[in-house]
N, C-alpha and C positions, 0 to 999 in steps of 0.2 A: 608566607600563605596560601595554601591554597585553594584555587576555588573552585566552588561547587556551578556545576554542569547545568546546564538549562540547554546544552546546543544540539542532543538529540535525544533517539531512545534506542540508542543501542551501544551506550557506552560501557554500560552496567555486562556483565556475564552471562549469564542464566536463571532460572529459578531454582531454587535448591531441593524441589522435589523431581528434578530433568536430572540434578546431577547427584543425586540418589539412585535413583532409576538406571543411568549409566552406571554407573559405580557398581550395583548389584546386577547388572545382566553382563559386565564387561567383559567374563569369563568362559562365557556360555557361548560355546563353535554353531556358527549360523551359515546362512548360504550369502554370495555376495552379488551385487548391483540391486539392492531391492527387492530381493524376489523370498526376502527371510521371514519369518512369522512375525515379527516387531513391525517390519512395515503393512503385513499385512492385519494385522489387528488396527493397526491405526487407519490403515483406509476404512475399514469397517466401522470402525469410531467416527470419524468425517462425515462418511453416508451416511450414520443415524443422522447425525445433525442436521443433514441438508434434509431428512423426511426420507431416508433409504432411496434416491434417485439412483439411474442408472450409468452416473456418471463417472467417467475414465479417473483415476486420482492418479498424480507422477509428485514424488518428491526430487527436491533440486536444492540448491545452493544458497542463490543468490536473485535477486529481483530483477537486475539487469539481466544473467543468463534466462531468466524465466520469459521476459519480454523481449529479447530477442530470436528465441528457440520457438517459444507462442508466433510471432509476429513471422518468421522465414518458412515455418513449417505450415505456411497458411497462403502464404501468398504466392502468386506468379512472377515470374520476375520483372514483368510491365505493371505492376500491382502496386499502390500506395498503403500509407497508414493515415488518416485524418486524426489530428490530437490536437488540444488544448495549446496555444503558444508556451504556459508555465510547467505543460507536463514532464515527467520524470524524463522519459524517450527523448524530449526536442532538448532538452537544456544541460541533464544529468547522467548522462550516459555515454561520455565522449563518443558520438556519431554510433554506437554499436547499431541501432536499427538500419541505418547508412552501408553500415560495412557491409551487412547482407544483402546489399542492391536494391533495398527500398529505402524509396522518400517517405519524406512524412511531409505533408501537406498541414502546417500551424496555422490554428486559428486565435485569435488575440479574444479573450474573454475576460470579465470584469472580475467573476469571482473564482476563475482553475475551471469552472465547469460547461462540458459541452451543452448545446441545446440545439432543438431540431433545426433549426433556420440555420444553427450553424454550419451543418452539416449539408444542408441544402446551400448554402454558398459554395461551396467545394465542387459540390457535382455538376452542379452549374457551368464553373470557371473549367469544369475539366469532360469537353464533350466531344472528342475523338482521339485514333490510335494515335496522334502527335506528342499525345501527353502520356501523361500515368493515367492509369486506370485507378481511381480511388473504391478499396475493395473493403478494409477494416475500419472499423472506428476504436478508438483508445481512447477510456479514460481512468482516472483514479477515482479510488474508493476509503479514507478522503485523499482532497486533491493534494497538491504541493502548497497551496496557503490555505490549509483547513478546513475549506468547506465539504460539506458532503451532500450526497445526494437524496432526495426523496423518494418515497416509492412509486409515484406518480411521476416523475422525472424518470426513474429508470426503465419505466414501463413505457414511456412517451420514444425514448431513444430506443427502445426494443422494437414496438411496430413499426417505428420507420425504417430502421434498419431489415428488419425482416419484409416491408413492402418493397427495398429498394436493391435488395438481394446484397447485403451489407452484412457483415460479420462484426460483433459487438464483444468486445474485451475492456474485459476490466482487471487494472492494477491494483493488486490489494495487496501491499505494502503494510498501510497501516489501516486492516479491513475491520478490522478487531474494534479499532477505535472510533472507526465509524458506525459499525452495531451498535456499539455501546454511548453513543450521545446520548444524551435526553432530548437532542430534536428527531431523531432518527425513527423512521417508522417503517423500517426495512426490515424481513428476517434474512437470515441464512439460505433457507430453504427457498424463498421469492427471489431470492438475485440468483440462485442459480437455473430457476424457472425465466426470465428475463433473458439471459446472455449466456453467449454460446460456449466463454471460457473464461475462466478468471481464476488468480492466482490469492492465497489465506496467507499474509506474511508471518513471517514466524520471531525473523531476526528481530525483528521492531517489538514484539512483544512475547519479551520472554524466554524466546528457546536462543541456545546457545551459537544456532545454525540452523539454516534450511527455510524452504518455503515450500507451499504446497499449490501442484498445476491443479482446475478442477472443469476438466473436459467435457461439455455437456451436446455438446453437437457429436452426433454422428460418424460424421464426413470428416473430422477431424482427428478420431480415437486412430485411425488404421496407421501402424508403426511409426508412430510416435515415440517409442522408445530408440529408434535409429537417429531420429533427430538430436534427441540428449546424447547420445551416445558419440555422434559425427561432431556435437558441438563440447562435447568433456565434460559434460554434466552428470554422466552415468556412473556413481561413484561408486566407488567396489566395496566400502563400508557403508555403503545404505541403510544398511541395519539405526548408526545413529540419527539418522531422521526419523526411522519408525518408533525408535525408544521414546523420542522426544516431543513426537504427535502423539503419540498415544498417551504419551502424561497430560499433555493440553486439553485433548478431547475426550479421552473417559469419562471425564464430569466436565464441569465448565469452568477448570483451570483458565483457560486461554480470556471466557469471556472476563472473569474477573480480575482480570489482570491488566485488559484493556480498560476496564472500569477505574481500575485506581488511576489508573494515567489520566482518565477521563477529569475525576475527580480532583487532582491535583492541579491542573488547569485550569477550573472551571474555577477553584478557588483563588488563584491569581487573577485572572481576567474578572472575578467577582470586585476585588479590589481595587483594578484600576478603572471599571465602570465608575466607582463609588468615588474615584479621585476625578471622574471625568474626562477620563483621558478614550481615546477613538481608535478603532482597530481598522485594518484594510476589510479585512472579513471579520464574518459574525464568531466569535469565540467558540465552538462548538465540539471540537476534539480535542486530542492534547497536544497539537500544536497552537499557539496564539501568535497576533501579531500588531500588538500594540504601536499606538505612535506617542513616541515622547520626546522630550527635550533633549537637544546633544548635551545640554548640561548634566542632565539626568545619567543619561547612558553612560558618560565616563565615570563616573563615583560607582555607579552600580558594576561597571565594569572590572571595578577594583577588586570586587569580594566574588564575582558569578561570571561563568561562562557562559555565552551567546553569541547570535551571529547578529550582525546589521542587514538584513534585508533591505533596503533600499533609502536613497535619502527622499526627503520630501521638498524637505525646503532651508534655508541655511540656519535653521535654528532645531530644524526637528528632522527625524529619520525613523523608520519601520523597523524594530527588532523580532528577533524570532525564539518565543521561547518554546522548548519541546519536555514535555515531560515524560515519563517510561513508568513502566510497572513497577519501577522501583526506587521512583522519587521517594525523597521522605519527606514526610510533612512538616516534620521540623525548617527543615532549610527553604519551605515554602513559605512557611510562618513569618524567619527570618528576611528574605526576600520583603514579602509585604511589608515589615516594622524599616526595613531600609529606605522602602518607597516612600513612605509615609515620612 
């Protein structure tokens, strides 16, 4: 019997509209390296969602690629990144940032979110030229443990970074889920006004492959394509990004897919709340982290795929359940039934 997977949000292929668009445009000849009309149309569609800001848009393949290129293109050799201990660049990128020559100053946080006082502690501890110089603040929205930033929290970070000559960068691998959360009060255009650079995740929200870097700070725009090329991110067939993201952003498909993922996760979370199970973070996105008895986890593992996140005690553990743009509600209902 095949298990139904709640392991991640990239286990399926891509939305059928994207497949149709790729097939329809397959034999149309275009320029390479993202200089085609599909990419240009996609950029304009995204800029419209941003409120027609003068942001610069770049397409590339993966989130790790986006993170290491953004960080290494911004920082001088002696400058470092401030990030949560749970941040993706801190634990799940095989030292990609460190491999570019930059130290990550990690901060332990309760809910995966950095706050002003966390950043200040790092600045206070790095006062002279015998240490690295913290220059960039890295956050992700959603965070690695499913929490999201409010508008006020992002604004507070933005204000602090500007005051202290720091760059603010948002990893948006699951940005769609954050923006479509019932608890969210931040718009895409507001996010763009608060941060220097961020990326919009496609891989985990219905695209076949691809992420979108959005550069808002004028100082960071110059020669960015050189960084993309040098790091192997400037795809000859960049058109595949344009076709996909045009389909996702020419209407609200991108946001609709994220909304579906959130609804499926919310349904799971509600059933667990009703059974008085607790979570390590409030379930507000498409990643939820319930604390369950080990005996129950063992039974659920026979029918469903998920990750055991961490051990709580001898009898209980945290599991990670992730829903996607393609999660079938019938399997959510079946999971709930088995849970009961």
